[in-house]
C-alpha positions, 0 to 999 in steps of 0.5 A, a space after each residue: 834417338 834414331 828413326 828406325 826405333 821402336 823409340 821413335 815410333 812412340 815418340 812420333 805418335 806421342 808427339 803428334 797426337 799432343 802437338 794437334 791438342 794443345 793451343 797452336 800458339 803454345 805449340 812451340 813450347 811443345 815441339 821444343 821440349 819435345 825436340 830437346 828431349 830427342 837429340 838428349 836421347 843420344 848424349 844429353 850432355 852434349 844439349 849444351 852445346 847447341 845451347 851455346 851456340 843458339 844463344 850466341 846466335 841469337 844475340 848476335 842476329 839482333 846485335 847485327 840488325 841493330 848495328 851500322 857499319 863494321 860493327 854489323 860485320 864484326 857481330 857476324 864474324 863473332 858468330 861465325 867464329 864461335 859456330 866454326 870454333 865448336 866445329 873445330 874443337 869436337 871435329 877437327 882438332 884431333 885431325 889437325 893435330 895428328 897431322 901437326 904431329 906428322 909434320 914435326 915428326 919429319 923434322 924429328 920435333 915432338 908435339 906438345 898438344 895432347 889429344 882430345 878423348 871426346 865424342 863428336 856430337 851427333 849431327 853438329 855440322 847440320 845444326 851449325 850450318 843452319 844456325 850460321 844461315 840465319 844469322 848471314 842472311 840478318 847480315 845480307 838483310 835478306 831475314 828480320 832478327 828473330 826476337 822470340 828466343 823459343 822460336 829462334 831455339 826450335 828453328 836450330 832444334 826442330 826435331 825432324 831435321 835436327 840430326 841430319 839435315 835437310 838444312 834449311 834456310 830462315 826464309 823458309 822455316 821460322 814463319 812457320 812456327 807461328 802459323 796454325 796447322 789444323 788436323 787435315 787427313 790428306 797432308 798427314 796421310 802424305 806425310 805418312 807415305 813419306 815416313 814409310 817409303 823413307 822407312 823402307 829404304 833405310 831398313 829394306 835396302 840400305 841396311 840389307 846392302 850395308 851387310 855387304 859393304 861393311 864386310 868387304 870395306 872392313 877388310 878389302 884385302 881378303 876379296 877379289 875384284 868381284 866383290 869389291 866391284 859388288 861392294 862399291 855398287 852397293 854402297 852407292 846405293 845404300 848411301 843414296 837409300 840411307 840418307 834419302 830415307 832419313 831425309 824423307 822421314 824428316 820431311 813426312 814427320 814434319 808434313 804431318 804436323 804442317 811443316 814444309 821441308 824443302 827436297 833434299 834428293 831428286 833422282 841424283 843416280 839419274 844424272 847425266 853430268 857431274 854439275 847435274 848430279 850435285 844439283 839431285 844430291 843432298 840440294 840443301 848442302 849443295 846450295 848452301 855452299 853455292 850461297 855461302 861460299 861459292 858465290 862470295 868467292 866470286 863464282 863464275 864471274 871472275 877470270 877462268 883460272 880463278 873460276 876453276 880455283 873456286 870450284 876446287 875450293 868449294 868441293 874440298 871444304 864440302 869433302 872436309 865438312 863430311 869428315 876430318 879425315 883424307 879420304 873425305 878430302 879427296 872425295 871432295 877433290 875427285 869431284 872437283 876435278 870432275 867438274 873442272 875437267 868437264 869444263 875444260 873439255 866441253 868443246 872437245 867433247 861437243 865436236 867428238 859428239 858430231 862425229 860420233 853420234 852415240 856419245 850423245 846417249 843419254 844412258 851412256 851419259 848416265 852411266 858414265 856419270 855414275 861410274 865417275 861418282 862410284 869410283 869417288 865413293 870408295 874414298 868416302 866410305 873406306 875406313 883410311 886413306 890406304 885401304 882407298 887406295 887398296 880398292 882403287 888399284 884391285 877393283 879391276 886389276 883382278 877381272 882377267 883371272 876371274 874371266 879365266 876362272 869362269 872359262 874354266 868353271 871355277 867358282 868365283 863367288 865369295 861369301 861376302 855377308 849374304 848368301 846368293 838367294 839374298 844377293 839377288 834379292 837386294 839387286 831386284 830391290 835396287 832394280 825396283 828402286 830404280 824403276 820407281 825413279 823412273 815413273 816418277 820422272 814422268 808422273 807423281 806415284 803419291 798422286 798415282 796412289 791417290 786416284 786408286 779405289 780405297 781398296 787398293 790405296 789400302 793394299 799398297 799401304 799394308 804391302 808396305 807394311 808388310 815388306 818392311 816387317 819381313 824384309 827390313 833389317 831391324 838392327 836399329 842401325 845409325 843412319 851414315 850422315 849421323 856422323 857429320 
């Protein structure tokens, strides 16, 4: 079920209304049933996969807590193998098999393993990682094993964040399903405002920009450098508005019912370095990899070469988590090289900034970081490796020709899915988005709105709704991160 669909609107109203109408100690039943329906709206049979991992991890948590010594680790390993095994079969089997085929062909051998014609279950990576965090935390002694099977099932399947996060930790979410949340007007309106803002980012900005990025990236050879640049910049804001829009709607829907989910984005394109970018982008995933992979590998408490290797491993695995394709692996590796390069050149850059004061400029740092992130997005968005390499090779190579055409008063504009008017509107929406983020750096816009007179607040709400209705792209386009 898509958050940007009429189906979800009806679902949300019914689920929320009944949630506050039934006794609080029975609400978990209603939420679990609703979450099952929400997930089964995609491919019903795949709920059996969730059921399998839920049963495995539920009993694994209890066994880990009751066991001692090596048996604790054995039960944890069984849980991790089951979860990663499901990912391996549905997400990585064909990728591994294809590369194995290429390897065998180089030795003039055939591959006896068959390819699987199966669809990737929606949000598999998200709820798998959330389930894994539970058993790991129980093993570490940071979380008591959940004895209530229904409550644990709801922890994995809670519909607002089931498909694309935020990836919650058991310490934050599990206890909330036992707490009573009364109808609270201020909390509900706060949640609805956040859902409205998320929907605005998705259908007004992200889906509009997607028209350009889809057309250009599906046939990059047909477009000049200017259009490749526009599409690449548009994709940076498309993926942000698409994913943060989902997160806002998920957090807002949970808040309406009283639940608190972690913030997943913090103005990532205002970051002044790659390190800062990853503290602001997909926070629930970056902290997951920090706590469950980077630190266990030794983090930065090891010799420098090993530290760099740890960073490289984490980012490559992060790329592979996003998709079974070399483009995602290269995307992750690029961010690793960015970060390692920054660490290796830190002293040189510090000395140069003393000689060249303008290099200390915050604006220059933000623009440089955005440029590096945007180049990496090429590999994330490209349909395949050859398309990505073509775009990287040609995105700037045609600029001299474009300048020559401009000097000779020749047109450089190609139709890229939107009219010139809609392209200008898209640019204005991006500027508006960043203006909002700039204001949010200094104060809470939500708090500002609450201080306004009622008629002003209502005018803002009506304006947001009308903007969504008149400027939104209502094609029920799936969120980008649903595929992960």
